[in-house]
C-alpha positions in Angstrom: 5.6 48.7 21.0 9.5 48.9 20.9 11.9 51.9 20.5 14.9 50.7 18.5 17.8 53.2 19.0 19.9 51.9 16.1 17.2 52.3 13.4 15.3 55.0 15.3 12.0 53.4 14.4 8.7 52.6 16.1 7.4 49.1 15.5 4.6 46.9 16.7 4.0 43.1 16.7 1.9 43.4 13.5 2.2 45.7 10.6 -0.1 48.8 10.6 -0.5 51.9 8.6 2.4 54.4 9.1 1.7 57.1 11.6 1.5 60.5 9.9 3.4 63.4 11.5 2.6 66.9 10.1 5.7 69.1 10.0 5.0 72.9 9.8 7.9 75.3 9.2 8.4 78.2 6.8 12.2 77.4 6.6 12.8 74.7 4.0 16.0 73.4 5.6 14.1 72.8 8.9 11.5 70.8 7.1 14.1 68.7 5.4 15.9 67.9 8.6 12.7 67.0 10.5 11.4 65.0 7.5 14.6 62.9 7.5 14.3 62.3 11.3 10.7 61.2 11.0 11.3 58.9 8.0 14.1 57.2 10.0 11.5 56.5 12.7 9.3 54.6 10.3 6.7 57.3 10.3 5.2 59.2 7.3 6.1 63.0 7.3 3.6 65.4 5.9 5.0 68.8 5.1 3.5 72.3 5.3 5.2 75.6 4.7 2.8 77.8 6.7 -0.2 77.7 9.1 -2.7 78.0 6.3 -1.4 74.9 4.5 -1.1 73.1 7.8 -4.8 73.6 8.5 -5.7 72.1 5.2 -3.5 69.1 5.5 -4.5 68.5 9.1 -8.1 68.2 8.0 -7.2 66.0 5.0 -5.0 63.4 6.6 -5.7 63.7 10.3 -2.1 63.2 11.5 -1.2 61.5 14.8 1.2 64.3 15.8 2.0 67.9 14.7 5.4 69.5 14.9 5.0 73.2 14.3 7.4 76.2 14.3 6.1 79.2 16.3 7.4 82.2 14.4 5.9 82.0 10.9 4.4 84.6 8.5 0.5 84.6 8.5 -0.8 82.1 11.0 1.9 81.5 13.5 2.4 78.3 15.6 0.3 79.5 18.5 -2.6 80.6 16.3 -2.4 77.3 14.4 -2.6 75.4 17.7 -5.5 77.5 18.9 -7.5 76.9 15.7 -6.8 73.2 15.7 -8.0 72.8 19.3 -11.3 74.5 18.6 -12.1 72.1 15.7 -13.8 68.9 16.8 -11.9 66.8 14.1 -8.4 68.0 15.1 -8.7 69.0 18.7 -7.2 65.7 20.0 -4.1 65.8 17.8 -1.1 66.5 20.0 0.9 69.6 19.0 4.6 70.0 19.8 6.1 73.5 19.3 9.6 73.9 17.7 11.5 77.2 18.1 14.9 78.7 18.4 13.7 80.5 21.5 13.5 78.9 24.9 11.9 81.8 26.9 9.9 80.3 29.7 7.0 82.7 28.9 6.9 81.3 25.4 6.8 77.8 26.7 4.0 78.6 29.2 1.9 80.3 26.5 2.2 77.2 24.2 1.0 75.0 27.0 -1.9 77.3 27.8 -3.1 77.0 24.2 -3.2 73.2 24.4 0.3 72.3 23.2 1.8 69.2 24.5 5.6 69.9 24.4 8.3 72.3 23.3 11.5 71.4 21.3 14.2 74.0 20.7 16.4 74.4 17.7 19.0 73.4 16.5 17.5 69.9 16.4 19.1 67.0 18.2 17.8 64.0 16.3 17.8 61.7 19.3 15.8 64.3 21.4 13.3 64.8 18.6 12.8 61.1 18.2 12.4 60.5 21.9 9.8 63.3 22.2 7.9 62.1 19.2 7.8 58.5 20.5 6.5 59.7 23.9 3.7 61.8 22.4 2.7 59.1 19.8 2.3 56.6 22.6 0.4 59.1 24.8 -1.9 59.9 21.8 -2.6 56.2 21.1 -3.2 55.5 24.8 -5.6 58.4 24.9 -7.4 57.2 21.8 -7.7 53.7 23.2 -9.1 55.1 26.5 -11.6 57.2 24.6 -12.7 54.2 22.6 -13.0 52.1 25.8 -15.1 54.9 27.3 -17.3 55.0 24.2 -17.9 51.2 24.3 -18.6 51.4 28.1 -21.2 54.1 27.5 -22.9 52.1 24.8 -22.9 49.1 27.1 -24.3 51.0 30.0 -26.9 52.6 27.8 -28.0 49.2 26.5 -28.2 47.8 30.0 -30.3 50.8 31.1 -32.6 50.4 28.2 -33.0 46.7 29.0 -33.7 47.5 32.6 -36.4 50.1 31.6 -37.9 47.5 29.2 -38.1 45.0 32.0 -39.8 47.6 34.2 -42.4 48.2 31.5 -42.9 44.4 31.1 -43.6 44.2 34.8 -46.0 47.1 34.6 -47.9 45.4 31.8 -48.0 42.1 33.7 -49.4 43.9 36.8 -52.0 45.7 34.5 -53.0 42.3 33.1 -53.5 40.9 36.6 -55.5 44.0 37.5 -57.7 43.6 34.4 -58.3 39.9 35.2 -59.2 40.8 38.8 -61.8 43.2 37.4 -63.2 40.4 35.1 -62.3 42.3 32.0 -62.2 40.1 28.9 -58.9 38.9 27.6 -58.6 41.3 24.6 -59.8 44.4 26.5 -56.3 45.9 27.1 -55.2 45.3 23.5 -58.3 46.9 22.2 -58.0 49.8 24.6 -54.4 50.5 23.5 -55.1 50.2 19.8 -58.3 52.3 19.9 -56.7 55.1 22.0 -54.1 55.4 19.2 -56.8 55.5 16.5 -58.7 58.2 18.4 -55.5 60.3 19.0 -54.7 60.0 15.2 -58.2 61.3 14.4 -57.8 64.2 16.8 -54.4 65.0 15.3 -56.3 65.9 12.0 -58.6 68.3 13.8 -57.6 72.0 14.1 -58.8 71.8 17.8 -56.1 69.3 18.7 -53.4 69.3 16.0 -51.1 71.4 18.1 -51.3 69.1 21.1 -50.9 65.7 19.4 -47.7 64.6 17.7 -46.8 61.3 16.2 -44.8 60.6 19.3 -47.9 61.4 21.5 -49.9 58.8 19.5 -47.2 56.1 20.1 -46.9 57.0 23.8 -50.7 56.9 24.5 -50.9 53.4 22.9 -48.2 52.3 25.3 -49.6 54.1 28.4 -53.4 53.4 28.0 -53.3 49.8 29.2 -51.9 51.0 32.6 -55.1 53.0 33.3 -56.5 50.6 35.9 -53.2 49.2 37.2 -54.2 50.5 40.7 -56.9 47.8 40.8 -54.0 45.5 41.8 -54.5 47.0 45.3 -58.3 46.6 45.4 -59.8 43.4 47.0 -60.9 41.0 44.3 -64.2 40.3 46.0 -65.2 43.9 45.6 -64.0 44.2 42.0 -65.9 41.1 41.0 -69.1 42.0 42.9 -72.2 41.6 40.7 -74.4 43.8 42.8 -74.1 47.6 43.3 -71.3 48.8 45.5 -72.0 50.0 49.0 -70.9 53.6 49.7 -67.9 52.2 51.6 -67.0 49.8 48.7 -67.3 52.5 46.1 -64.9 54.6 48.2 -62.4 51.7 48.2 -62.7 51.2 44.4 -62.1 54.9 43.8 -58.7 54.7 45.5 -57.4 52.6 42.6 -56.6 55.9 40.7 -54.3 57.0 43.5 -52.8 53.6 44.0 -51.9 53.3 40.3 -50.5 56.9 40.1 -48.3 56.2 43.2 -47.1 52.9 41.9 -46.0 54.7 38.7 -44.5 57.7 40.4 -42.3 55.5 42.5 -40.5 54.2 39.4 -37.1 55.6 38.6 -36.6 55.9 34.9 -34.2 57.4 32.4 -35.1 60.4 30.2 -36.0 58.1 27.4 -39.0 56.9 29.3 -40.1 60.1 31.0 -42.9 60.9 28.6 -44.3 57.4 28.9 -44.3 57.4 32.7 -45.7 61.0 32.9 -48.6 60.1 30.6 -49.1 56.8 32.4 -49.4 58.6 35.7 -51.9 61.2 34.2 -54.0 58.4 32.8 -54.0 56.2 35.9 -54.8 59.2 38.2 -57.4 61.1 36.2 -59.2 58.8 33.7 -62.3 58.8 36.0 -62.5 62.6 36.1 -65.6 63.9 34.4 -65.8 66.8 32.0 -68.4 68.6 34.2 -66.3 68.1 37.4 -68.3 65.3 38.9 -65.6 62.7 38.7 -62.9 61.5 41.0 -60.4 61.7 42.7 -59.9 65.5 42.4 -63.1 66.6 40.7 -61.1 68.2 37.9 -63.2 70.0 35.2 -62.9 70.5 31.5 -59.4 70.9 30.2 -57.9 70.8 33.7 -58.2 67.1 33.0 -55.0 65.8 31.2 -55.9 65.2 27.5 -54.6 61.7 27.6 -57.0 60.9 30.5 -59.9 62.4 28.5 -59.0 60.1 25.5 -58.8 57.0 27.7 -62.0 57.8 29.5 -64.0 57.7 26.2 -62.2 54.7 24.7 -62.4 52.6 27.9 -66.2 53.2 28.0 -66.5 52.2 24.4 -64.4 49.1 24.8 -66.3 48.0 27.9 -69.7 48.4 26.2 -68.7 46.7 22.9 -67.0 44.0 24.9 -70.4 43.1 26.4 -73.5 42.8 24.3 -73.6 46.2 22.5 -72.6 46.9 18.9 -70.8 50.0 17.8 -73.9 52.1 17.1 -75.6 51.1 20.4 -72.5 51.8 22.4 -72.1 55.3 20.9 -75.8 56.0 21.4 -75.5 55.1 25.1 -72.4 57.3 25.4 -74.0 60.2 23.7 -75.9 61.3 26.8 -72.6 61.7 28.6 -71.1 64.0 26.0 -70.5 67.3 27.9 -71.1 65.5 31.2 -68.5 62.7 31.5 -66.8 63.2 28.1 -65.2 66.2 26.3 -67.9 66.8 23.6 -65.3 67.7 21.0 -63.4 64.4 21.5 -66.6 62.5 21.6 -67.7 64.0 18.2 -64.4 62.9 16.7 -64.8 59.5 18.3 -68.2 59.1 16.6 -66.7 60.1 13.2 -63.8 57.6 13.2 -65.4 54.8 15.3 -65.6 52.5 12.2 -61.8 52.2 12.5 -62.0 50.9 16.0 -61.2 47.3 16.6 
């Protein structure tokens, strides 16, 4: 960018749209003088006779700089500046006051309202040109900095999302290992995820649960359900794959998988975008072995003290395990029926029975 004193113009290496400078003054001669100065600089002057007209034109053309008289009928220069700085579209436009008065109090007041500079009358063309060039350059530098910051924020946001996605992929990989250690069939986690979403959708249509289950909740439980047994990663494989009944000591070790899984998930540091997913995953991992009658583990929670997501997973996990073995849909539900009101929330189990034909 080069300031050429002879021509009093601003030029760049490549041609670009002329910078618009809004001139606001109720005295026609002042507008004519400033218009000529601005034209000689290679900029495009936009004229306004008062504050009201200036507000309209500032919103229409979005100038790169505003030169405004202070003492005007109606909206004066100070009021004009104050209004512009409160509007999101015009707040970043630099405002330079022009006045026949050079009282320090007037200058300070202009700066306090967001004005960038103060030019006194009568106009000295070289002084006006120099001030205009400085503030155009400052404005452009500020705009470039804001754009760089915007791009940086987008870049950082994308990197954070990528990091969170990688964390989720690691969690699913651990959950898959835990499932294999427990001898679950290959498709078990996919069926669990899908069927939890289907049951949650069915519950959303019930007046008993419609206030608790949103579309986002359904999406989240599909993502979180496969992490229910992620804590099995910390249980010895020989215990998990044991064909005979567990000893009392072994059963106690297996039960710790709920707390292991919850702790693993709690230790993750995530952005706000993933808070709902992690919170629900923790609830599911920690409480999906709690029973409706309070006989479950690890905390012997009862009824609706058990998080709803854990209640849903408890029912669906049992269904998927039974139908993944030798039982068909009807047989699995019949076996589960005796646990309605004991292990399972009876209202959720009733909905499960009604929509079970949709399960995969």
